[in-house]
LORO-876975 format. One record per residue (C-alpha): x negated, y, z. Coordinates in steps of 0.001 Angstrom, whole numbers, padded with zeros to 6 digits, always signed. Each point is the difference from the previous one (the first is absolute). Layout:
N
XYZ/...
This chain:
658
-067608+031818+049844/-000220-002327-002781/+001953-002594+001665/+002890+002688+000824/+000028+000823-003706/+000463-003109-001146/+002034-000727+002628/+002365+002480-001197/-000632-001138-003666/+001699-003334+001236/+002614+001680+001565/+001025+001760-003285/-000090-003019-002426/+001586-001927+002859/+003021+002975+000025/+000421+000395-003741/+000186-003625-000476/+002971-000142+002758/+001292+002970-001693/-000029-001713-003402/+001502-003162+001476/+002827+001258+001814/+002430+001280-002883/-000901-002917-001829/+001371-002158+003368/+003049+002273-000484/+000040-000001-003381/+000882-004203+000199/+002426+000321+002297/+001955+002421-001990/-000893-002319-002800/+001646-003220+001688/+002916+002185+001303/+000607+000940-003547/-000561-003756-001782/+002347-001184+002813/+002484+002156-000547/-000142-000304-004036/+000329-003767-000195/+002907+000368+002793/+001457+002805-002600/-000399-002607-002734/+000688-003717+001701/+002902+000843+002239/+001563+003294-000521/-000551+000521-003806/+001888-000952-002938/-000869-002999-000008/+003198-002203-001068/+001820-000583+003531/-002060+001778+002184/+001580+003744-000954/+003396-001368+000539/-000773-001583+003325/-001690+003786+001202/+003299+001768-001400/+002362-002848+001534/-001905+001212+003545/-000305+003694-000787/+000783+002086+003002/+001813+003155-000577/-001545+003525-000575/-000130+001985+003085/+001813+003550-000069/-001846+002643-000931/+002286+002979+001631/+000323-000428+003301/+003727+000902+001669/+000050+002600+003201/+001852-000756+002853/+002444+002717+001233/-002396+000884+002558/-002421+001064-002987/-002431-002650+000505/-000660-002315-002893/+000940-003613+000458/-003016-002014-000940/-003432+001622+000571/-002471+000431-003005/-002668-002525+001577/+002920-002719+000396/+001172+000009-003390/-003760-000185-001384/-000578-002728+002388/+003546-001636-001423/-001338+000344-003534/-003338-001700+001129/+002386-003137+001773/+002660+000094-002589/-001344-000046-003328/+000337-003084-001978/-000011-003420+001294/-003777-001000-000638/-002336-002727+000015/-004002+001111+001038/-002480-002117-000710/-003281-000032+002530/-002868-002405-001825/+000949-002688-002251/+002621-001915+001923/+001523+002192+002510/+003011+002023-000574/+002184+002534+002189/+004331+000201-000634/+000617+003297+000635/+003113+001695-000255/+002098-002909+000748/+001271+000379+002900/-001498+001895+003688/-002837-001914-000025/-002672-001620-002707/-000137-003669-000579/-003815-001117-000927/-000515-002802-002441/-003241-002302-000187/-000671-001902-002667/-002086-003118+000292/-000853-002871-002367/+003056-002430+000715/+002126+002656+001723/+001299+003270+001626/+000132+001511+003555/+002584+002316+000875/-000707+002677+002614/+002858+001281+001127/+003567-000658-002000/+001080+002981+001017/+003691+000829+001292/+002763-002199-001112/+000884-001965-002977/+000804+002925-001791/-003325+001353-000037/-001926-003560-000010/+002000-000870-002968/-001507+003065-001850/-003271-000515+000769/+000196-003438-000856/+001427+000425-003374/-003282+002363-000222/-002539-002435+001508/+001513-002183-003009/-001009+002464-002490/-003403-000780+000840/-000461-003670+001208/+001993-003132-000412/-002235-001509+003083/+001550-001174+002645/+000417+001514+003412/-002424-001872+002502/+000019+002178+002726/+002365+002981+001891/-001851+002056+002380/+001876+002300+002337/-002419+003421+000745/+002178+000393+003195/+004062-000413+001527/+001493+003028-001524/+002802-000890-002006/-000847+001957-003537/-003314-002028-000130/+001864-003679+000965/+003510+000373-001183/-000191-001194-003616/-001683-003409+000332/+002495-002101-001429/-000047+002079-003158/-003811-002196-000611/+000206-003307+001620/+003008-002267+000818/+000118-001720+003655/-000750-003160-001549/-003324+000902-001247/-000918+001255+003401/+001303-002956+001958/-001421-002587-002405/-003482+002196+000388/-000278+001008-003795/+000013+003533+001297/-001704+001516+003118/+001340+002788+002240/-002653+001970+001780/+000325+002489+002609/-001288+000836+003065/+001024-001771+003410/+001370+002679+001769/+002543+000465-003043/+002594-002234+001133/+000164+001161+003405/+000318+003582-001854/+002819-001205-002064/+001582-001316+003110/+000312+002932+001893/+001155+002249-002814/+002686-002455-000991/+001285-001200+002733/-000674+001847+003030/+000492+003846-001473/+001498-000717-002851/+003330+002442-000067/-002250+002926+000897/-002724-000517-002075/+002183-000468-002917/+002137+003232+000604/-003103+001717+000955/-001871-000979-002711/+002533+000376-002701/-000009+004074+001388/-004047-000487-000376/+000065-001036-003885/+002838+002342-000888/+002125-002769-000556/+003417+001756+001004/-001217+002822-002958/+001021+000716-003067/-003213-000425-002664/-000853+003111-001180/-001231-001547-002923/+003280-001610-001496/+002392+002515+002076/-001561+003330-001652/+000616+001273+003100/-003242+001196+002543/+001508-000487+003085/-000737-003608+000973/-002808-002860-000650/-002897+001742-001515/-002682-002916+000115/-001099-002592+002718/-003147+001555+000797/-002205-003178-001143/+002307-001453-002996/+003215+000519-001738/+003358-000660+001953/+001297-003945+000600/+001543+000001-003716/+002627-002539+000444/+001421+001987+002664/+000735+002920-002037/+001525-001396-003271/+003664-000954-000107/-000519-003560+000595/+000379-002142+003060/-002766+000145+002951/-002690-001962-001167/-001148-003400+001828/-002836+000134+002431/-002058-003104-000922/-003036-001385+002643/-001861-003146+000634/-002027-000590+002878/-003580-000164-000034/-001650-003638-000696/-003531+001870+000715/-000470+001827+003021/-003321+002701-000091/-001431+000080+003154/-001308+003420+001705/-003958-001123-001108/+001520+000382-003820/-000839-002945-002001/-001284-000724-003741/+001921-002011-002303/+000046-000998-003621/+003569-000565-001849/+000353-000453-004017/-003763+000442+000147/+000106+003355+001279/-002441+000602+002840/+001174+002440+002426/-001251+001246+003566/+002710+000785+002109/-000426+002438+002830/+002454+000648+002896/+000777+004061+000164/+002530+000796+002883/+001063+003818-000999/+003638+000489-001291/+000889-003227+001441/-001684-002461+002514/+000149-002738-003044/-001854+002295-002927/-002192-002329-001974/-002405+001533-003013/-001454-001779-002770/-003536+000127-001299/-000866-002128-003290/-003358-000222-000314/-000839-000794-003532/+002239+002622-001143/-001042+002653+002477/+003539+001207+000558/+001412+000911+003441/+004016-000493+000861/+000237+002158+002702/+003851-000765+000618/+001395+002869+001942/-003055+000638+002210/-000613+003111-002909/+003245+002137-001268/+000520+002071-002357/+000973+002888+002707/-000553+000242+003341/+000656-003171+001739/+003221-001185+002981/-002341+000151+002705/+003615+000281+001266/+002891-001016-001483/+003207+001914+000423/+002202-002929-000242/-002029-001612+003171/-002347-002362+000366/-002415-001244+002361/-002983+002462+000738/-002496-000170-002569/-003514-000252+001339/-001901+002797-002069/-003007-000756+001334/-000044-003566-001361/+001367+001525-003315/-003149+002563-000127/-001953-003602+001013/+001815-001490-002783/-001165+002271-002786/-003702+000492+001239/+000227-003749-000240/+001045-000308-003656/-002462+002999-000745/-003197-001953+001409/+001002-003260-001173/+001192+000700-003088/-002620+002802-001089/-000505-001578-003733/+004212+000424-001044/+000191+001151-003313/+003712-000206+000139/+002801+001383+002628/+003139-002111-000353/+002465+001748+002947/+003750-001820+000072/+001209+003763-000237/-001320+002592-002051/-002114-000793-003434/-003249-001605-000258/-003473+001790+000942/-002718-000583-002713/-003936+000425+000469/-002154-000756+003223/-000452+003970+000920/+003775+000309-000126/+000943-002760+001915/-002277+000630+002913/+001099+004038-000360/+003575-001511+000154/-000784-001919+003404/-001940+002624+001221/+002441+002856+000207/+002518-001925+001211/-001303-001280+002570/-001386+003329+001206/+003734+001234-000315/+001104-002693+002790/-003048+000490+002031/+000413+003907+000089/+003386-000681+001189/-000762-002519+002067/-003004+001560+001553/+001680+003548+000401/+002910-001378+001862/-001738-001557+002751/-001944+003009+000434/+003388+001656+000200/+001368-002397+002312/-002852+000715+002256/+000309+003797+000147/+003508-000875+001580/+001834+000379-002836/+003658-001332-000389/+001532-001378-003010/+001319+003204-001580/-002986+001553+000436/-002194-002287-001220/+001648+000110-003436/-000875+003788+000083/-003559-000864+001009/-001029-002423-002887/-000252+001756-003246/-001536-002541-002853/-002748+002217-002113/+001224+000459-003803/-003063-001822-000834/+001643-003152+001273/+003362+000685+000057/+000105-000382-004160/-003336-000543-001470/+001217-002187-002495/+002009+000711-003110/+003574-001406+001602/-002123-000890+002962/+000727+000354+003865/+002230+002533+000806/+003067-000157+001937/+002210-001516-002648/+000480-003260+001888/-001530-000593+003786/+000228+003530+001524/-002940+000937+002476/+002073+001611+002352/+001915-002927+000964/-003028-001945+000044/-001339+001737+002725/+003054-000520+002152/-000927-003531-000525/-004020-000199+000936/+001609+002105+003567/+002793-002690+000531/-002722-002863-000684/-002275+001609+002504/+001989+000986+002464/+003887-001345-000524/+003321+002185+000042/-000677+001728+003230/-001608+003601-000754/-001180+000361+003417/+002614+002459+001301/+002304-001890+002357/+003081+002292-001164/-000152-002888-002702/+000262-002943+002577/+003607+000099+001096/+002300+002064-001620/+003960+000867+000004/+001918-002232-002170/+000248+000441-003755/+003728+001536-000234/-000282+001989+002854/-003421+001718-001189/+001624+000834-003394/+002970+001515+001667/-002094+002137+002324/-002050+001383-002337/+002259+001055-002283/+002358+001393+003335/-003464+002022+001084/-000393+000887-003356/+003664+001839+000147/+002051-002653-001820/+000680-001863-003091/+000614+003165-002312/-002917+002044+001441/-002315-003121-001012/+001606-000027-003178/-000249+003541-000648/-003644+000097+000773/-000795-003420-002400/+001590+002388-002688/-002557+002794+000202/-002600-002355+000618/+000517-001764-003260/+000468+003210-001539/-003757+000870+001205/-000949-003066-001488/-001105-001400+003840/+001353-003193-001636/-001951-002081+003341/+001514+002116+002453/+003413+000112-001011/+000150-003967-000408/-000918-000317+003501/+002555+002684+001487/+002809-001896-001682/-001084-003267+000771/+001127+001037+003699/+003549+000768-001524/+000527-003139-002055/-001414-001954+003280/+002713+001453+002338/+002850+000685-002645/+000030-002768-002192/+003439+000577-001913/-001498+003649-001037/-000369-000415-003709/-001617+003813-000644/-002637-000943+003104/-000909-002710-002639/+000221+001538-002824/-002646+002643+001147/-002090-002476+001364/+000371-001894-003563/-001137+003307-001892/-002771+000447+002262/-001587-003436-000536/+001058+000170-004105/-002833+003081-000008/-002397-001756+001826/+000338-002587-002300/-000531+002234-003068/-003436+001232+001190/-001255-003275+001079/-002879-001349-002333/+000018-003482+001989/+002211-002091-001844/+001413-001927+003565/+000083+003454+001866/+002260+001462-002940/+002427-003608-000224/+000938+000246+003881/+000752+003668-000386/+002189-000454-003134/+001390-003491+001387/+000875+001326+003305/+001933+003427-001558/+001917-002707-001958/+000657-001688+002932/+001272+003054+002046/+002057+000555-003108/+001970-003426-000173/-001728-000009-003178/-002026-003485+000347/+000707-002610-002251/-001777-003467+001036/-001867-000878-003346/-003150-002439+002301/-000343-003164-000644/+000711-002283+003395/-002861-002100+000714/+002404-002537+001050/+000562-000716-003847/-003394-001077-001016/-002467-002679+001072/-001619+001804+003201/+002191-001973+002243/-000224-003351-001877/-003793+000434+000590/+000469+000336+003669/-000700-003062+002157/+003247-001234+001718/-001330+001155+003459/-000387+003251-001118/+003686+000025-001434/+001185-000893+003556/-001420+002637+001962/+001481+002694-002192/+003204-000377+002118/-001817+001040+003132/-000945+003637-001603/+004368+000061-001234/+001264-000901+003474/+002702+002181+001197/-001356-000230+003840/+002523+002229+001423/+003099-001487-001065/-001372-003573+000971/-001087+001181+003297/+003399+001338+001258/+001462-003061-001517/-002525-002241+002148/-000613-002109-002924/-002747-003125+000827/-000322-002319-003237/-002829-001714-001647/-000066-000812-003793/-002417-002591-001763/-000878+000649-003455/-001391-003316-001793/-000877+000517-003869/+002285-002383-001837/-003067-001733-002859/-002625+001038+002235/-002765-001054+001620/+000789-001466+003679/-002051+003263+001426/+001969+002331-001619/+002134+001010+002406/+000879+002978+002501/+002622+001267+002963/+001447+002967+000914/+001083+000193+004053/+002428+003016+001071/-000031+000691+003345/+002540+003276-000016/-001878+002507-002004/-003299-001562+000423/-001362-002245-003390/-002494-002361+000114/-001402-001559-003167/-001303-003468+000421/-002470-000994-002409/-000367-003870-001403/-002372-000873+002400/+002116+000479+002940/+003501-000794-001829/+000045-003395+000907/-000842+000571+003625/+003922+001396+000392/+002549-002245+001400/+003779-000219-000123/+000456+002907+003112/-002093+002758-002707/+001562-001331-003029/+003911+000953-000638/-000520-000427-004244/-001899-001741-002440/-000443+001005-003232/-001502-001787-002919/-000135+002271-002758/-002067+000680-003178/-001970+003479-000418/+002278+001245-002623/+003266-000652+002067/-001704+001830+003171/-000702+002825-002296/+003719+000221-001502/+001332-000084+003383/-002720+002946+001754/+000662+001719-003391/+003762+000037+000102/+000179-001596-003063/+002282-002822+001122/+001223-001419+003272/-000557-003109+001692/+003252-001741-000994/-001269+000427-003648/-003443-001474+000474/+001075-002923+002061/+002298-000372-002808/-002178+000930-002938/-003847-000759+001155/+000435-002857+002404/-000746+002283+002467/+000700-002098+003483/+001057+001304+003311/+000240-001555+003361/+002416+002093+001857/+001225+002535-003029/+002244+002402+002507/-003441+000068+002049/-001960+001341-002672/+002431+002280-001571/+000200+001644+003493/-004071+000576-000258/+000134+001451-003180/+002889+002772+000634/-002339+001184+002079/-002632+000829-002527/+000243+003911-000913/+000512-000061-003742/-002202-001150-002762/-003529-000525-000061/-000967+001827-002738/+001312+003269-001860/+002059+002543+002111/+001718+003909-000556/-002715+001270+002603/+000309+003619+000280/-003441+001879+000605/+000961+003931-000172/+003467+000117+001531/-000879-000712+003134/
């Protein structure tokens, strides 16, 4: 009995101590946040000489508090979207974590992170282009004049890598003064985006990010771009100035899948491979400072488990594993610095943010698999998987469908496991595209009947059904303007109702396309450094994806062209062999084995000349005369080039009017 009482007394004392300590821990973390923010306010955005002017120069316009209403009575912007926009589009700021880590937020779509070392600084993600990069660099120089010792790319997306030349010169990189660090898969992914599927990625990406839309902050209208979901827009594309140049240096240090530990400018960091948003994603932990830089593994909203602009399938299970590895491996982190959104201060807050994030993703992933195993198709799966409110928005401006949309994600998870075929053999073989459209419209009573039903569906606010219905008319009668306008109206209303930035961007951009209102203001990737950094073989291989096979087959074309890099190494050569519509890329390893009967033309050329020809910026004659391109059999080479199907970069591709 005495032992039991002693045990109860001991337990009570322990409980009282814990109850006293826990508030103290919470108070310490709150004090940590207040101290950091107070220091930040004074040092970086206070009235100290120089800093106040800097903040004012990069001030983003305030949100429009009075939201307009569409002609169908819907607010043009959901209330939660403007709240999220206010969170993202505040004044460009510099957040401080620990004593030497700074996050430059609100300058562009992504954040740039600067780590100050003993004799230099490290830049993680130099942002999207030279316009944004120059602004960030100016802000960096308000803090320190130490030289840049390293640039690290967290992953391959352009908003993270496109501003490199704002921070360092090519000469500094080539002489080894500055290290460029990335995962070993990054250049392969860059090649895929910028040399294989460039035209469609540029167009779909522009719809996705709302690049064609008026920016609400500048236009005073609610009908366009509100926010980027994870950051402010690509600012250089929305101002009255020329398109801003993409700048990029290929990595000089490759990080393996096992990760790495390295020291740059006296700063020790652990680099962990964290496949998630991309398959080349890296995160960084500074053990001395207890700072975890989570890159885009953790975002300020529900992630793009699938990106509407189009990507290879993202391994959602692996994404969850990456977060769990960070949670357990870096459990002492006191600061979390993402490359989108604001830093998180305090050990408990960091752990909660990562745990909530993985739980939300895991819920969607596991419940999708559960539904798949019950035989649901993709549309049924969307209705089956519903994220609970506690995981949909557990933080202030956190998670929620402001960027990624979990309704889209479940379809991607289905495709990842089972592919496009849903099991109904009707899908295996269908009538031709135009035939189906004409048959559907005829069975539904003809064009006028379909337009009447669509109008009534819009008036009932059944916008999804209206858009699907009228699409058959747009396909069957491509010259009918009224059908296009009806589809545009339905898509526009869906855009106004969407909280996910990229979903809104797609709907509203498509509506403009159908009305003939799109004006190109996107960056043509051919104008920047990306192509310059691809190896010679990659540049030559781009030709095979742009070959007009039908035309060449009809003309029974049989020829071969050998390309040799002028002033390059002996091995930098490649060839293209054409057998009618079939095209074969021959790498440097085998190009020299080709004989005289295989090759009709030999082109000795610089990368710059070949780029100019493929981008249709110059002619063969101009490159021979002005840049010294050497061509054996000019007539043969000109014939070869004539079978290319347009330039390799930007094209005006229709996505909704088809």
